[in-house]
Residue, then its C-alpha position, 0 to 999 in steps of 0.5 A: m500500500s502506497r504512502f498516498q493510499i495510507m493517507i487517504g485511509f487515515i484521513l477517511v477513519f478521521f473524518l468517519c470519527a470526527g463525524f460520529s463524535l459530532d453526530s453523538s454529542k447532539n445526542n450527549p444526555f441531559k443529567i438529572a437527579v430526583f428526590s422528593d418529599p424530604h419533610l425535613m423537620s429542624s432538630s429546633l423543633n425537638p423531635y423527641g418527648e412525650a408529644f413527639d411519641a404519640y404524634m409518631s404514633g401515627d406517622r411513619k416518616l423518620l422525622d427525627i433523622s429527617p436533616l440527617l437524610l437530607e444531607q446525605v442525599v445532597d451528599e451522594i448527589l454531590k459525588t455525581d455528574v448532574e445539572l440539574v436536580i428536581v425535589p416535587g414538593d414536601l420539603t418540610k415536616d409542617g411548612e415551619l419557617v425554621s425547617h424551610v430555611e434549613a432545607a434551602q441551606q442544604l440544597n444551596r450546596l447543591t446551587k454552589a457546586g453548580m448544579d441547578v435545583l428546581v423545587i415546587p410546594g408539596n401539601h404540607d410546605i404553606n400556610n400549614p396550621h400543624a407547624v409546631k415545636f415540642d417540649g416534653s408533653a406540651v406542643s406549641p405552635v411556631e411560625w409557618v410559611s405564605p406562598e410568597q415567603f416559599k417564593s422567597i426562600y427557594a429563590s435560587c431553586g428555580y424562581d430566580f431564573a424562571l422563563s415565566q411564572d405563573e401569577g396566581s400560583l408558584s408555578y414557573c417554567y424552567e429551559p436548561l437547554p434550547w431542547l428541553r422545557i420543564i414545567a414546575m406545576d404548583s397542584c396544591v390547595y393552600k389559601d384556605n389552611l388557616t381559616t379550616g385549621s388544617p392543610y389540603t392533602d388533595g391537588q387541584f389545577s384552576e382552569e387559570r392554573l392549568s391554562w397557563i400550563l397548556n400554554a407553556v407546553q403549547q410554547g414549548r412545541e413551537k420551539g421544537q422543544l421535549i417538555l418535562g413537567m413536575m408536580h407534587h400529586g400523582i397524574v396516573t394512579h400507581f395501583s388500581l384501588q388507588q382512586t378509590y381509598f388514595g384519592a386524596y394523593l391524586l390531582d383531582d379530575w386527574q383522568a381529564v389532566a393527564r389526557l390534555f397533558a398528553d395530546n398537548g406534547m407533555h409525555l413525562v411528569f415526575t411526581g411524589h407525594f404518595h411515597t412510594q416507587d412507582v412508574s405508571m402510564l397513561q395512554t389516549t385515544s389518539g395513541q398518546v402516552l404519559y408516563d408518571v415517574q413517582t419518586g418515594s420520600l427520602i424519609t420513608y424506607p426505601n429512601p430512595y432517589r433517582l438519577v436521570a439521563i435525557t436526550p434530545s431525541g427522547e430517550v430517558s434513562i432512570k436508575s434509583y439508588f436508596i440511602e443504605h448507610l448512614d452516620g450512627f446506624d450499623d445497618f440503616k437499611s434494615y432499620s429503615q425497613q423495619f420502621v415502616q414495617e413495625g409503624i404500619s402494623g401499629m397504627l393500621p388498627e385505630l386507622l382502620k377502626e376510624q374508616m370503617y366507623q366513617m363506612g357505617f360498620s356496627s360495633a361489634i365488628l370494630n370490636s373484633l378488629d383486634r382479634v382480626l388482625n392477630n391471626v397467624y397466617a404462615g406464621q405472621t399475623l395479618s398485621q404484620h403481613i399488610g405491613t410488609v406489602m406496604s414496604d414492598f410496595y414503597l420499594g416498587d416493583e413488587s413480587p409477593s412471595v409464594d405464601l404471601t400470593a396464597i394467604i391474599a387469594q384465602l383473604k379474598q374467599n371471605p366475601l361474607n367477612p367485610f374486612l378479610f374480604l377488603s384486605g385481601m382486595a386491598l392487598d392483592a391490589l398492592s401487591k401487584d406491579t404493573p408495567p413499567s419497572d418501577n425503580d430501573l428502565t429506559l422510556f422513549l418520548p416522542v419528539e414532537 
């Protein structure tokens, strides 16, 4: 082979490699971290003592170590090469000003490292009359946060660099790259919280707010952008009975809104609120799809966060990670799982009695509930099996054991015992996962 032929071959290889490199650079992934519902409770609010223990008898969250968990997830994200961090709400236990300030301080560690951070409020975060501190057996109110204060505290987490903002809510639009638009949607209702004396759990979009969102989607489509959403409440159901028993964790009129989003060009929304790792999807009659990528609570087992890589061609790779090691714990993963299982088993009887009382069950059935929950099936009480199903549900990618599947089938064969029958139906729904996968998966979004 002559020198001339060698030179021509070298040049061809160079241009082929250069061409491949240039083509690849156009499709380089944009990297995002997602964690949700950190529910930070400042240690200054005294998460210990008699009153706090009484409060925790009806809660499954690791509130007392919430500052440690938020610090840990920030530490772990700082070791990655992500460019953007998304937090879909419930940044604090109950909207305490001091907790918001501390949460923002942790998030500002990410912004100082060059990462952008986007937040949106959750139902606990604003105008919350449950903002309190504990002192032995006493509970006293502390300063809560208004919508204006929330926007100010988290100015560097989306609001200061937003492309546009909705005047009637804390929704905003952000463009990290020319081809990517992210719409942060405020799904919370907090105007009357202080009057009613309790935070409103359900999610809603007013006509004006929905119009603003759809207009932001349309503007993105006109620019040829890939459009992602983020909000606190679920936009697609995550198990078959969710609408019936946990409707407050879904956006009101979610089916109609989800179809509007999908048909108008938004095909993926990052959500939180329900404290479970789950990805669900809805397909419209026109063939468009919307994925709800729900991330579990940082302070509830399995203490998750996600790393996401997205390309201009619409390929979205999602991998889930979990806080498994924490200073002060020999085996934090086991501790967290046991905390959830025991917590659910412990608070379940009273929750069920209240629910069944409202449904009109007789006092005789209510009085026998403790005995029924302590019935042993395959070496464990029914209450313990429910705790196992719930912890598996929080983890995602549910795969019940042969024994548990048999127990659920046995419970469903009790039509004359409404509690056993309904328990079987509920456990069956919670233990059955539907596509796509919940933790590690790749989605392909249509590019408009």
